[in-house]
N, C-alpha and C positions, 0 to 999 in steps of 0.2 A: 451115360454118355460122357466121354472125356474129350475135351477140345483143348488142343495145345495153345500156347500164347500166340497172340497176333504178331509178335516181333519176328516170327519166322518168315514172314512174307516181305519181299523186297523186289521192286521193279524200277528200272530207269527208263524214262520216256524221252524221246528225241523229236525235235521239230521236223526234221527231214528224214528221208529214207536213208538206209544204210548207216544208222547211228550217227548222223551228222546234225549240226546245228546245236542250238541251246538244248540243255537237258534238265530234267527234273526227276529227282529220286523220290520214290513213294514207298512208305512203309506202313500206310494205313489207308482207309477208304478216302477217296477224293471225289467230292460231288461236282466239282468244276475245275478243270485244268486251265482255264483261260487266264487266271492270274499268274500262272507259271510259264505257260507256253502259248504262243499264238496259234499253234496247230500241233498235232502229234501224228507222225507217220511211221515211226519205228520204235521198238522197245526191246529191252532185255529183261526177262523175268529171271532174276538171280536166285530166288527161292520162293517157294509157295505157289499158290494158284490165285488167279484174279479173273473176275468177270469184267469185261470192258464194254462200255456203252458208247454209242455214237451221238448221244445227246447228254447235256448236263443233268445232274440230279438222278443218275442211274435210270435214265429213260432211253427209249429207242431200242434199236436192235442190240442184241447181246452176243458177246463173243467170249469163249472160254480160252484163257491163256495159261498154260502150265509152264514150268521151268523150261527156258530155252531162249533163243534169239529170233526175233521177228524183224528182219531188215526192211521188209516191205509188206506188212501184213494186209494192206489194203488190197493188193492184187491176190495175196494168198487166200483171203476170205471173201473176196468180191465185195468189199465194203465200198459204199459210195461216198462216205464221209470219214473223217478221222475220229480217233478216240477223244471223247469229251469228258468222261468220268470213268472211275473204276472202283470196284469193290473187292476187298480181299476175301478169300474163302478160307476159313480156318480149317486146319487139319482135324480130321475126325478119326479117332481110333475106337473101335467098338462096333456093335451091330448097326446095320442099316435097316430101317423099317419105314414103309410108306403105304398108306391106303389110297387107292385110286377109286373114283366113283364115276359112274356113267353120266350122271346129271349134276347140275349145280346143287349147292347146299347139302352135299353128301347123300344124295338120293340115287336111286337106281341100283344097278349091279355094283358090288364092291369087291375088290380084291386086295389082299395084303401082299406087298412085295418086299423081298429082302435081298434081291439081286437084280442085275441088269435085265432089261426086257427089250429085245430088238424089234418086237412087233406085238402090240397088245391084241390086235385082231387075230393073229395066229395062236397066241398063247391063251387068251381069255375069251375069244369070240366077242370082243367088245369093239365097236366101231371107233370109239374115241372116249376120252375122259374129260369131264368138265369141272371137276373139283378134286382136291386131294388133301390128305393130312400127313405131313412129314413128321414122323415121330422121332426118328434117329437118323443122323447123317445128313449129307448134302447131296443133292441130286441135280442132274441136267435132264430136262425133258425136251424132246425134239418133235417137230411137227410132222415128220415123215418116218416111216419104218427105217430100221437099220441106222439109226443115229444120224439122220440126214435132215437138211433143211434148217430153218431158223430154230434157235434153242432158247430156253428160259431156265434160269437158275432158281432152285427152290431150297431154302434152308428150313430148319425145323419150324413148324407152324401149321396153321389151318388156312387153306385156300378155298374159300366157298364158291368162287366163280372165276372162270378163265375168260369171261366175256370182255373184261377190260384189258386183255393182253393182245389187242389187235386182231381178234378173231382167230387166234391160233387154236388148232386142234392137235393135241399131243398124241403121237402114235408109238413112241419109243422112249425109254427111260434108262439113264445110266448113273451109277453111283460115282461120286468123286472120291476116288480111293487115295490112300496115303502114298501109293507108288507114284502119283503124279508130282509129289513134292520133292 
């Protein structure tokens, strides 16, 4: 697996909609934006990709932002609160590989994925997955088929149980490709 340097990611956050008010430039993970901005209602992702969170310390609902301008992302994404923390997603070049499991602790049916899956029920006859092992790449998993509903970001690692993720059941998965950068 080859991951490029973190310096490729850059976002500018603004207190108000339409890139107004005080701003804060971010080139790394930020666990709490409150020391820099009283609120955050718009942003420009100048390079890279970020996961945004509506609570400090990378908690709460997650939103994927790729390069682009987000003048009023709250109405775009239906957010009830503003961004409070963000995490950079490093670019990945190479294969994508993830194993999904029907039950917690890597039990039950297992399938290895190397590409996007818009519906695990249709493809694998699996009602949902409760654990996974991300071996290569960075993935977004969605609670509904066809990449809809709440999402969660998964980087390489073992995820033994999804029960601590607000009761989410994941039904579709998408790779975070270098074309987003």
